[in-house]
C-alpha positions in Angstrom: -13.1 5.5 12.8 -12.3 1.9 11.9 -11.7 1.0 15.6 -15.1 2.2 16.7 -16.8 0.3 13.8 -15.7 -3.0 15.5 -18.0 -2.4 18.4 -21.2 -4.1 17.1 -19.3 -7.3 16.2 -17.5 -7.3 19.6 -20.8 -6.9 21.4 -22.0 -10.1 19.7 -18.9 -11.9 20.8 -19.3 -10.6 24.3 -22.9 -12.0 24.4 -21.7 -15.4 23.2 -19.7 -15.9 26.4 -22.3 -14.8 28.8 -24.3 -17.9 29.6 -21.4 -19.5 31.7 -20.3 -16.3 33.4 -23.7 -15.2 34.6 -25.4 -18.6 35.1 -26.1 -18.0 38.8 -27.2 -14.4 38.3 -24.7 -13.5 41.0 -24.0 -9.7 40.9 -20.3 -10.3 41.6 -20.0 -12.8 38.7 -22.0 -10.4 36.5 -19.6 -7.6 37.4 -16.6 -9.9 36.6 -18.2 -10.7 33.3 -18.7 -7.0 32.5 -15.1 -6.2 33.4 -13.8 -9.1 31.3 -16.0 -8.1 28.4 -14.6 -4.5 28.5 -11.1 -5.9 28.6 -11.8 -8.2 25.6 -13.2 -5.2 23.6 -10.2 -3.1 24.4 -7.8 -5.9 23.4 -9.7 -6.6 20.1 -9.7 -2.9 19.1 -6.0 -2.6 20.0 -5.2 -5.6 17.8 -6.8 -3.9 14.8 -4.9 -0.6 15.4 -2.9 0.0 12.3 -0.9 3.3 12.3 -2.5 4.7 15.4 -2.7 4.2 19.1 -5.7 3.9 21.3 -6.3 5.5 24.7 -9.0 6.1 27.1 -7.8 9.7 27.7 -6.2 12.2 25.4 -2.5 12.2 26.2 -0.7 15.5 26.7 -1.7 19.1 27.1 -4.6 20.1 24.9 -3.8 22.8 22.4 -6.8 22.8 20.1 -10.0 20.8 19.5 -12.5 21.1 16.7 -15.7 19.2 16.0 -17.2 18.1 12.7 -20.0 20.3 11.4 -22.5 17.5 12.2 -21.2 17.4 15.8 -20.3 13.7 15.7 -16.6 13.7 15.9 -13.9 15.7 17.7 -10.4 16.1 16.3 -7.7 17.8 18.2 -4.1 18.5 18.9 -2.1 18.2 22.1 1.6 18.8 22.7 2.0 15.0 22.2 -0.5 13.7 19.7 -3.2 14.4 17.0 -6.3 12.7 18.2 -9.9 11.9 17.3 -12.9 10.6 19.2 -16.6 10.6 19.2 -17.9 13.9 20.5 -19.3 14.1 24.0 -22.8 14.6 22.6 -22.5 11.6 20.3 -21.3 9.4 23.2 -24.1 10.6 25.5 -26.8 10.0 22.9 -25.6 6.5 22.2 -25.4 5.6 25.9 -28.8 7.1 26.6 -30.3 5.0 23.7 -28.7 1.8 25.0 -29.8 2.4 28.6 -33.3 3.2 27.5 -33.5 -0.1 25.5 -32.0 -2.2 28.3 -33.4 -0.6 31.5 -36.0 -3.3 32.1 -33.7 -6.3 31.5 -33.3 -8.7 34.5 -31.5 -12.0 35.1 -29.3 -13.3 32.4 -30.6 -10.8 29.9 -29.8 -8.0 32.3 -26.3 -9.3 32.9 -25.7 -9.4 29.2 -27.1 -6.0 28.7 -25.0 -4.5 31.5 -21.8 -6.2 30.2 -22.5 -5.1 26.6 -23.4 -1.5 27.7 -20.2 -1.3 29.7 -18.1 -2.7 26.8 -19.7 -0.3 24.3 -19.3 2.6 26.7 -15.6 1.8 26.9 -15.4 1.6 23.2 -17.3 4.9 22.7 -14.8 6.7 24.9 -11.8 5.4 23.0 -9.5 8.1 21.7 -7.5 7.4 18.5 -4.1 9.0 18.6 -1.1 9.5 16.4 2.2 10.8 18.0 3.3 14.2 16.7 6.7 12.8 15.9 5.0 10.8 13.1 3.3 13.8 11.6 5.3 16.0 9.3 2.6 18.6 8.5 -1.0 19.5 9.1 -2.6 22.1 6.9 -6.0 23.3 5.6 -6.1 23.1 1.9 -8.9 23.0 -0.7 -11.6 22.8 1.9 -10.1 20.0 4.0 -7.4 19.1 6.5 -4.4 17.5 5.0 -2.0 15.5 7.1 1.4 14.5 5.8 3.0 11.7 7.8 6.8 11.5 8.3 7.0 8.1 6.7 5.1 9.2 3.6 2.2 6.8 4.3 -1.4 8.1 4.4 -2.6 9.4 7.7 -4.6 7.0 9.8 -7.3 9.7 9.9 -7.5 9.7 6.1 -10.0 6.8 6.1 -12.0 8.1 9.0 -15.6 8.8 7.9 -18.7 10.3 9.4 -21.9 9.8 7.5 -19.9 8.2 4.7 -17.9 11.4 4.2 -14.2 11.9 5.0 -13.9 13.3 8.5 -11.0 15.6 7.4 -13.4 17.5 5.1 -16.2 17.9 7.6 -14.9 20.9 9.6 -15.9 24.5 9.3 -13.1 26.3 7.4 -12.3 28.7 10.3 -12.1 25.7 12.7 -9.9 23.7 10.4 -7.6 26.7 9.8 -7.4 27.3 13.5 -6.2 23.7 14.1 -3.7 23.9 11.3 -2.3 27.2 12.7 -2.1 25.7 16.1 -0.1 22.7 14.7 2.3 25.1 12.9 2.8 27.2 16.0 3.4 24.1 18.1 6.0 22.8 15.6 8.0 26.0 15.6 
């Protein structure tokens, strides 16, 4: 997901502003810095959103959810949107790794670590959505999900990759067919 690929760069930007915000090592100032960093990350990701929307929760009533065969990404359907996000297992693993690496940080380094961890946690929980009124068709064809957009443009999910492979071809056939069938049933 292109939006999630922005996180490493945004973490560096967040660190660059930290010296002023946490100069006193005041916990309240550090919390303000973390909140502002999260807001900056969310704004930067939103600015790059081309053809999709970003949310912190999946909008609508969930109809079907499938996970890539490697367990890294979830892709689903609600009564309002098609959506994708990192899987819960992937988010948990990334946060555990970050917390392990920063658990002994104190002072300015600790403030930066907490702010960046908070910002990255927010980014990791980002859900990429496309409203259903923009999707003409979703089907399983030739071993992959195919999404036809109402405007004839490529689906925003078309360029989403996991391990350098297109996400739309990384689902078990039965799961992909189940999602396509749920889309067809919902559209009737």
